[in-house]
C-alpha positions as CSV (number, residue, x, y, z in Angstrom):
1,M,45.8,55.1,68.2
2,S,47.9,56.6,65.4
3,T,46.6,57.2,61.9
4,T,48.6,56.7,58.7
5,A,47.9,58.9,55.7
6,L,49.2,57.4,52.4
7,D,49.7,59.0,49.0
8,I,50.7,56.4,46.3
9,G,52.6,58.1,43.5
10,S,54.2,56.5,40.4
11,Y,57.6,58.0,41.5
12,S,57.3,57.8,45.3
13,F,55.2,56.9,48.3
14,K,54.4,59.6,50.8
15,A,53.2,58.8,54.3
16,L,52.4,60.7,57.6
17,V,51.8,59.0,60.9
18,G,50.2,60.8,63.8
19,N,47.0,62.1,65.3
20,P,44.6,63.8,62.8
21,G,43.1,67.3,63.3
22,P,43.3,70.9,62.0
23,N,46.9,70.9,63.2
24,P,48.0,67.2,63.1
25,K,50.5,65.9,65.6
26,I,53.0,63.9,63.5
27,S,55.4,61.2,64.7
28,T,56.6,59.9,61.3
29,I,57.1,61.5,57.9
30,V,58.3,59.3,55.0
31,E,58.9,59.7,51.3
32,S,60.3,56.6,49.6
33,L,60.8,55.7,45.9
34,N,58.2,53.5,44.3
35,P,60.3,50.8,42.6
36,S,57.3,49.4,40.8
37,G,56.5,52.7,39.0
38,I,52.8,51.8,39.5
39,A,50.3,54.1,41.2
40,V,47.1,52.6,39.7
41,P,46.7,48.8,39.6
42,N,44.9,48.2,36.3
43,D,45.2,44.4,36.1
44,D,46.1,41.4,38.2
45,A,49.8,41.6,37.4
46,S,50.2,45.3,38.3
47,Q,48.0,44.7,41.5
48,T,50.3,41.9,42.6
49,K,53.4,43.9,41.9
50,L,52.2,47.0,43.8
51,T,51.0,44.8,46.7
52,K,54.4,43.4,47.2
53,V,56.1,46.8,47.1
54,M,53.5,48.3,49.4
55,E,54.1,45.4,51.9
56,A,57.8,46.1,51.9
57,F,57.2,49.9,52.4
58,F,55.0,49.4,55.5
59,N,57.4,46.8,57.0
60,D,60.6,48.8,56.3
61,Y,59.2,52.0,58.0
62,K,57.1,50.2,60.6
63,L,54.0,52.1,59.6
64,P,50.8,51.4,61.6
65,S,48.0,50.0,59.4
66,D,45.0,49.9,61.8
67,K,43.8,53.4,60.7
68,L,44.7,54.0,57.1
69,R,43.8,57.1,55.0
70,L,44.3,56.7,51.2
71,S,44.4,59.2,48.4
72,L,43.2,58.5,44.9
73,P,45.3,59.8,42.0
74,E,43.6,62.5,39.9
75,S,44.2,60.4,36.8
76,I,41.4,58.0,37.8
77,V,39.0,60.6,39.2
78,S,36.4,62.8,37.6
79,T,35.8,65.9,39.7
80,K,33.2,68.4,38.5
81,V,31.6,71.5,39.9
82,I,28.2,71.9,38.4
83,S,25.7,74.8,38.6
84,I,22.0,73.9,38.9
85,P,18.8,75.6,40.0
86,P,18.5,75.5,43.8
87,L,17.2,72.2,45.2
88,S,16.5,70.9,48.6
89,D,18.6,68.0,49.9
90,A,15.9,65.5,49.1
91,E,15.3,67.0,45.6
92,L,19.1,66.9,44.9
93,A,19.3,63.2,46.1
94,S,16.6,62.3,43.5
95,A,18.3,64.3,40.7
96,I,21.9,63.4,41.3
97,D,22.0,60.3,39.2
98,W,20.8,62.3,36.2
99,Q,23.3,65.0,36.8
100,A,26.1,62.5,37.0
101,E,25.0,60.9,33.8
102,Q,25.2,64.4,32.1
103,N,28.6,65.4,33.6
104,I,30.6,62.3,34.4
105,P,32.2,60.2,31.6
106,I,31.9,56.9,33.5
107,P,29.2,54.2,32.8
108,S,26.6,54.1,35.6
109,E,27.2,50.4,36.3
110,D,30.9,51.2,37.1
111,L,30.3,54.5,38.8
112,S,31.3,55.3,42.4
113,L,29.9,58.8,43.1
114,Q,30.0,61.2,46.0
115,Y,28.6,64.7,46.0
116,E,28.5,67.8,48.2
117,V,26.7,71.1,48.0
118,I,29.4,73.8,48.1
119,Y,27.2,76.8,47.5
120,R,23.4,77.3,48.1
121,P,22.2,80.8,47.5
122,K,19.9,82.5,50.1
123,D,17.7,83.8,47.3
124,R,16.9,80.6,45.4
125,F,15.1,82.5,42.6
126,K,18.1,84.6,41.5
127,K,21.2,82.4,41.7
128,M,22.3,78.9,40.9
129,M,23.6,76.4,43.5
130,Q,26.9,74.7,43.1
131,V,27.4,71.0,43.7
132,L,30.7,69.1,43.8
133,L,30.7,65.7,42.0
134,V,33.6,63.3,42.7
135,A,33.5,60.1,40.8
136,T,35.7,57.2,40.0
137,R,35.3,53.6,38.7
138,K,34.2,51.0,41.2
139,S,36.5,48.5,39.5
140,I,39.6,50.5,40.2
141,V,38.6,51.3,43.8
142,E,37.9,47.6,44.3
143,R,41.4,46.7,43.2
144,Y,42.8,49.1,45.8
145,M,40.6,47.6,48.5
146,V,41.6,44.0,47.5
147,M,45.2,45.0,47.5
148,F,45.1,46.3,51.1
149,E,42.8,43.5,52.2
150,D,45.6,41.1,51.1
151,L,47.9,43.1,53.3
152,G,45.6,42.8,56.2
153,M,44.6,46.5,56.0
154,E,41.4,48.4,55.4
155,P,41.4,52.1,54.5
156,T,39.0,54.0,56.7
157,L,39.0,57.1,54.5
158,I,39.5,57.5,50.8
159,E,39.9,61.0,49.2
160,T,41.2,62.5,46.0
161,Q,44.6,63.9,45.9
162,M,43.5,67.4,44.9
163,L,40.8,67.8,47.5
164,S,43.3,66.8,50.2
165,L,45.9,69.2,48.8
166,I,43.4,72.0,48.8
167,R,42.6,71.4,52.4
168,S,46.2,71.6,53.4
169,L,46.4,75.1,51.8
170,Q,43.8,76.4,54.2
171,F,42.1,78.9,51.9
172,T,39.9,81.6,53.4
173,A,37.1,83.7,52.0
174,T,39.4,86.7,51.5
175,D,42.0,84.8,49.5
176,E,42.6,86.0,46.0
177,D,41.8,83.8,43.0
178,T,44.4,81.0,43.0
179,M,45.3,78.2,40.7
180,V,46.6,75.1,42.5
181,V,48.9,73.0,40.4
182,D,50.0,69.5,41.5
183,W,52.7,68.4,39.1
184,G,53.8,64.9,39.9
185,G,55.6,62.0,38.2
186,S,52.8,60.9,35.9
187,G,50.7,63.9,35.3
188,M,49.5,67.3,36.5
189,G,46.3,68.2,38.4
190,I,45.0,71.8,38.2
191,A,42.3,73.3,40.5
192,M,40.9,76.8,40.6
193,M,40.0,78.4,43.8
194,S,38.0,81.6,44.4
195,G,38.3,82.3,48.1
196,V,37.2,79.0,49.7
197,R,35.1,77.9,46.7
198,L,36.4,75.3,44.3
199,Q,35.7,76.4,40.7
200,F,37.0,73.4,38.6
201,V,39.5,70.6,38.6
202,T,41.3,69.2,35.5
203,H,44.0,66.6,35.0
204,H,46.6,66.5,32.2
205,L,49.3,64.0,31.2
206,G,52.9,65.0,31.1
207,G,54.4,64.6,34.5
208,G,58.1,64.7,35.6
209,T,58.7,61.3,34.2
210,L,58.2,62.7,30.7
211,L,61.1,65.2,31.4
212,T,63.3,62.4,32.4
213,R,62.5,60.3,29.3
214,T,63.1,63.3,27.1
215,L,66.6,63.7,28.5
216,E,67.2,59.9,28.0
217,K,66.3,60.0,24.4
218,S,67.9,63.4,23.5
219,L,71.2,63.0,25.3
220,G,71.6,59.2,25.3
221,L,71.5,59.0,29.1
222,D,70.4,56.1,31.2
223,H,67.4,56.6,33.5
224,K,69.4,57.2,36.6
225,Q,71.6,59.8,35.0
226,A,68.7,61.6,33.3
227,E,66.8,61.8,36.6
228,A,69.9,63.2,38.4
229,Y,70.6,65.8,35.7
230,K,66.9,66.9,35.7
231,R,66.8,67.3,39.4
232,T,70.3,68.9,39.7
233,F,70.4,71.2,36.7
234,G,66.8,71.7,35.5
235,L,66.4,74.9,33.5
236,D,69.7,76.5,34.6
237,E,71.3,77.6,31.4
238,K,74.6,78.0,33.1
239,Q,75.0,74.3,33.7
240,L,76.5,71.9,31.1
241,E,76.5,74.8,28.5
242,G,72.7,75.0,28.8
243,R,72.2,71.5,27.1
244,I,69.8,70.3,29.8
245,K,67.7,73.4,29.7
246,K,67.5,73.3,25.8
247,V,66.1,69.7,25.9
248,L,63.7,70.3,28.8
249,L,62.4,73.8,27.8
250,P,60.0,72.7,25.0
251,V,58.3,70.1,27.3
252,V,58.0,72.6,30.2
253,M,56.6,75.3,27.9
254,E,53.8,72.8,26.9
255,V,53.0,72.5,30.6
256,I,52.9,76.2,31.0
257,D,50.6,76.5,28.0
258,Q,48.2,74.1,29.8
259,L,48.3,76.5,32.8
260,K,47.6,79.5,30.4
261,R,44.6,77.7,28.9
262,S,43.2,77.0,32.3
263,M,43.6,80.7,33.3
264,Q,41.9,81.8,30.1
265,F,39.0,79.3,30.7
266,Y,38.5,80.7,34.1
267,S,38.5,84.3,32.9
268,T,36.2,83.5,30.0
269,N,33.6,81.9,32.4
270,N,34.1,84.6,35.0
271,P,34.6,87.9,33.1
272,Q,35.1,90.0,36.3
273,K,37.8,87.7,37.6
274,S,41.3,86.5,36.8
275,V,44.0,84.3,38.3
276,K,46.1,86.3,40.7
277,R,48.5,83.6,41.8
278,I,49.6,80.1,41.2
279,V,50.6,77.6,44.0
280,L,52.8,74.7,42.9
281,A,52.9,71.3,44.5
282,G,54.3,67.9,43.6
283,G,57.8,66.7,43.0
284,S,58.2,68.4,39.6
285,A,57.4,71.8,41.2
286,N,61.0,71.7,42.4
287,L,62.5,71.9,38.9
288,V,65.3,74.4,39.0
289,G,64.2,77.6,37.2
290,L,60.6,76.7,37.0
291,V,59.1,79.3,39.3
292,P,60.8,82.3,37.6
293,L,59.9,80.9,34.2
294,I,56.2,80.6,35.0
295,T,56.2,84.1,36.6
296,A,57.8,85.7,33.6
297,T,55.6,83.8,31.1
298,L,52.2,84.2,32.7
299,G,52.7,87.4,34.7
300,V,51.4,86.1,38.0
301,E,52.8,85.4,41.5
302,V,54.0,81.8,41.8
303,L,54.5,80.1,45.2
304,L,55.6,76.7,46.3
305,V,53.5,74.9,48.9
306,S,54.7,74.6,52.5
307,P,52.0,72.3,54.1
308,L,54.2,71.2,57.0
309,S,53.8,74.7,58.6
310,T,50.4,73.4,59.8
311,V,51.6,70.3,61.6
312,K,53.1,69.7,65.1
313,A,56.0,67.3,64.8
314,D,57.7,65.2,67.4
315,K,61.1,66.9,67.2
316,E,62.9,63.9,68.5
317,K,61.6,61.7,65.7
318,V,61.0,64.2,62.8
319,D,63.4,66.7,61.2
320,L,61.1,68.9,59.1
321,S,64.0,70.7,57.6
322,R,65.0,67.6,55.7
323,I,61.6,67.0,54.2
324,N,60.6,67.9,50.6
325,Q,57.5,69.9,51.4
326,T,56.1,70.1,47.9
327,V,55.2,66.4,47.9
328,M,53.6,66.4,51.3
329,G,50.4,68.5,50.7
330,V,48.2,65.5,50.0
331,V,49.0,63.5,53.1
332,V,48.9,66.6,55.3
333,G,45.5,67.4,53.9
334,M,44.2,63.9,54.7
335,M,45.5,64.2,58.2
336,M,43.7,67.5,58.7
337,R,40.3,65.9,58.4
338,N,38.6,65.3,61.8
339,D,36.6,62.2,60.7
C-alpha cells in the first residue's frame, strides 16, 4: 500500500506518494499553494482553517491517507546535539530528563522528547559521547494529531523537517564540512554536518514571505505583484533598473549575515575545521542571483539541492523535469526511511 509523505509549509504543501526505501518508488509528486498561510495551528481557529484546507488538498489530488508521514516545522522544534561523558544506554535513559532540562527551553510538563546516540567513543575515558535531542511541545503535536483525526487520518511517522532534509542529501563519512540551509516561506533552518555527523541545528525568522512584504511596502505593490516580481527578477540588477534588487538586497544580506555567524560559531568551537560548502534548500533558495551573491560574500561553494535524483518515478505519471526540486528534500527524506 502506498505511503504519503507530507510537508506543510506556510507558502505551500509538498507531498510524495509511493513506496518508501533508500530509493523510493514515486507515483505522485505535488506542490500546491497553501491558501491559509498557516503551517502551525496555534489555536482552535487556525486549526479549523488548516483542517479545511488540508481536506481540500487531499481530495483535489486524490492522495492516499492510510499511511501518512508528517514533517514538523523547525520553528516549533528544539534540536540539540549535546556532548556528555560516555554512558551506557541504561545510564543515559536515567540521565536524559536532566539533560533535557538543561538544554531544551520547553517546560517538562509540555515536553515531547526523543533522543539518539550519534557518537559513542571506543575509548570512554578520553572522549565525550554525542547525543541528539529532538523536542517539541506536546500541545502543538496534539493539535496536529487532532487535525488529522478529524480528517480520518493518523500519521504513522512524524519527523522534523531538517532531519528529513539531511537524510535526502545522503552524506558520507568522507564528505567535507557542509552547512545545510533550508530557506522557506516563514523562516530559515540551518544545520551543520561534518561527514555524517550532525553538529548543530538552528532556526531563524525571516523567510521568503518577508522579501515579498518588503517589496509590497517599498514599491506599493499588491501581494500577488510583489510575489511575482520577487520570483521573476530577484537580485538581477538589469531588471526594472535594479529597483527590485535594491529593495531586496538589505534583507538578503541580513540572511547571509546569519549564515556567516553560524560559520564562525562552528569554526570557533572546532578550531581545526571550517565550512567548505553550503547546500541550499527551500523555495527561497531559488531567488535569482542568490547563489553567486552568497559565494562571493562568504567565499565557499554553494549548491542547490537535487533530492529527486534518489527516487524512481513512474514516468507515465510523474514528469520530474517540471518539479521544483529545492522544496522536495523534506518529503524525499521522509520517504527514504525504511520504517
